[in-house]
N, C-alpha and C positions, 0 to 999 in steps of 0.2 A: 742364752736365748737368741743370740745374734738378731736375725731378721724375720723369725718364723711368723709373728703376728702380721708384719707389714707384708710378707709373701702372701700369707692366707688372704689378706684384704685385697691385694692387687689381683690375685687369681680369681677370688669370687666376684669382683667387680668386672674383670675381663669376661668371666663366664656369663654373668648375666647380661653383659653387653653384646654377647654373641647373638642373642634373640632380637637385637635391634639392628639398625643399618650398621654395616661394618664400616670402619675407617680405612681410607685410602693411603697407601704408603707415599703417594706423591702429593698429599695435601700438607698442611702445615704441621705444627708440633702437636705432640700428645702432652698433656699436663697431668701430673699427680701431685697431691698435697701430703705433706709429712709434718711431723713435729720432732724437734731435737729432744730426745729423751736422756736422762742421765747415763744410760748404758752406751750412749754414742760418744760421750765425752772423753777427752784425753786429760792429762794432768794440768793442762793450761785452761781447763774448763770451757772449751769450745769443741765443736764436733771434729772428731778424729779424721784424719786425711783418708785412712782406709775406710771408714764409713761412708765417705763421699763416693767411693768406688762401688761399694756394696749397694748403695741406693741407686746408682747408675745402672747396675744390673737389673734392679726391679723395673727401672724405666724402659730398658730394651726389652724386658719380659712382656711388660704390658703392650708395648708397641707391636711386638711379634704376635701376642694373642689377639689383639684387637684387629689386625689385618688378616687374621685366619690361617697363620702359618704353623701353629702348633700341631695340627693333625698331619699336614704333609711332612713336617720335620720328623714326627714320630714314626710315620709309615716308611720313611726312607732312611731311618737310623742316622739322621743328620744331627750333629750337635755343634752348638755356636761355640766359637772360640774368639777371644779377644787377643789381637795380635800386638796392638800398641795403644797406649793412652797419653794423651797431652791434656793436662789440667792447669788452669790458672786459679788460684785461690785469691779472691779479691777482698772479702771481708769475713770475719768469723761468724759461725753460727752458734750462738749462745744457748744455754739450757732453756728449754720449753718454748723456743722460738718456732713458729709455724713457717714453713717455706714450701715452696712449689718446685717441682722439677719438670722442666720442659725437655722432651726428647723428640728429635726429628732425624730423618734419614737426610744427611747433608749431601751425599753423592755416593757414587760407587764406581768401580772400574771392573775389569773382567773377573776379578777374584774377591775383592774386599768391598764391604759397605762401610761407610764412614758416618757415624752417628754424632750428632751435636747434643750435648746436654747443657742445660742452663739451670743453676740453682738461684732462685729468686726469693727475696723475702720483703715484706711490707704489705700495704693495702692498696688497692685500687690502682690509681695512676702513679703511686709512689713506690712501686716495685723496684727494688735495687738488686742487681746482680751480686751474688755471694760467691759464685764460682762458675766458671765455663770450662767446658772439656770437650774434646773430640776424641772419639774412640774408633779405631780401625778394627773390624772384625770380619770373619767369614764362617761359613759352615763347612763341617768336615764329615766325611764318612769313612768307611774302613779303607777306600781307595785313594783318600786324600782330600784336598780341598774342593769344594763344589763350586762351579762358576756361578756368577750372579745371573747369567742367562737361564741356567737350570733352575735357579730359585724362582725367577719371574715366571718361567714356564709352569713350574709347580703351582705357583700362586694363581696364574690365570685359569689353570684346570679347574679350580675351586671357586674362583671369582670371576665369573664370566663378564661382570661389569667392568673389569680392568683390561679387557682385551683391546689392544690398540692404544691404550693410555700410558703405558710404561715408556718413558723416553730413553734414548740411548745413554750409555755411560756418561755421567756428569763430570767426573774428575779422573785424573790419571795418577795423582799422588795425594797423599794426606796433606802435603803443603798447599795443594790446590784449593783447599776448603778455607775460605775466609771466614773467621768468627767475629761476631760483633762484641768485642771485649772493651768496655768502657775503661778508660785509664783514670786513676784517681790523681787528683792534683796533689802535689807535695806539700 
């Protein structure tokens, strides 16, 4: 059953949000909450590292849907591709633990978008980071990689409120994105 129920929930919420004010890609992070289910666990009884990656896919899907890019991607036959992932696991996610996933666009260059994902658990002001990742990805069509300029042009065709708000590329390499990764004391 992998992530079908979670995928359905993310898509339903994104669809219902389509009728409200759309989220801007230059704003802060999008937040989703989840629970660690027994099917997410490995033999050490904490969330499997592969499941972190799959849940990050849901975060990027939610972000893409909320900014209104699903339609333009569909019409242009663009598909999202992950080029590289760097993840740092800080604490284990135990069974039944409620956690949130924050996803934001940390930057982009001429070809790639860089997303930051933060897995947080806890309540209120006591949210602790469980894992932090940065993902470099692009959109492709049959001709090859789509430039970020083409992506933003397609976005501003349907989102007139974003005209003139998209800044120039923020980063040149994935290493140019600094993540706020708290270090644990030994």
